[in-house]
C-alpha positions in Angstrom: 195.3 -19.2 107.5 196.0 -16.5 110.0 194.8 -13.0 109.3 191.9 -13.8 107.0 189.4 -11.8 109.0 190.6 -8.6 107.3 189.8 -10.1 103.9 186.3 -11.0 105.1 185.7 -7.5 106.5 186.7 -5.9 103.2 184.7 -8.5 101.2 187.9 -9.4 99.5 186.7 -12.8 98.3 189.7 -13.6 96.2 192.1 -12.7 99.0 190.2 -14.9 101.5 189.9 -17.8 99.1 193.6 -17.6 98.2 194.5 -17.6 101.9 192.1 -20.4 102.9 192.3 -22.7 99.8 195.7 -21.9 98.4 196.6 -21.0 94.8 194.0 -23.4 93.2 191.2 -21.2 94.5 190.8 -19.5 91.1 190.6 -22.8 89.2 187.7 -23.9 91.4 186.2 -20.4 91.5 185.9 -20.3 95.3 186.0 -16.5 95.3 182.9 -16.4 93.1 181.1 -18.9 95.3 181.9 -16.9 98.4 180.6 -13.7 96.8 177.4 -15.4 95.7 176.8 -16.9 99.1 177.4 -13.6 100.8 175.0 -11.8 98.5 172.3 -14.5 99.0 172.5 -14.4 102.8 172.9 -10.6 103.0 169.4 -10.3 101.7 167.9 -12.4 104.5 167.2 -10.3 107.7 168.5 -11.4 111.0 166.0 -13.2 113.3 164.9 -10.9 116.1 165.1 -12.6 119.6 164.5 -11.3 123.1 167.3 -11.3 125.6 167.8 -14.9 126.9 165.4 -16.4 124.3 168.2 -18.3 122.4 169.3 -20.2 125.5 165.7 -21.4 125.9 165.7 -22.8 122.4 168.7 -25.0 123.2 167.3 -26.2 126.5 164.0 -27.2 124.8 165.9 -29.0 122.1 167.8 -31.2 124.6 164.6 -32.7 126.1 
């Protein structure tokens, strides 16, 4: 599984799926599922947070 970050950076879904899931990736269409998930989440903007705000969320959740 080493070295799969290059495939992700290039959006090489088939290469990533092959490296992660093995040769059966195509049978299960993992590369298509990865591409669809990326396209879905790429449309959603990141949440804007102020510096230090994220740590406060975790502190409040623990109470």
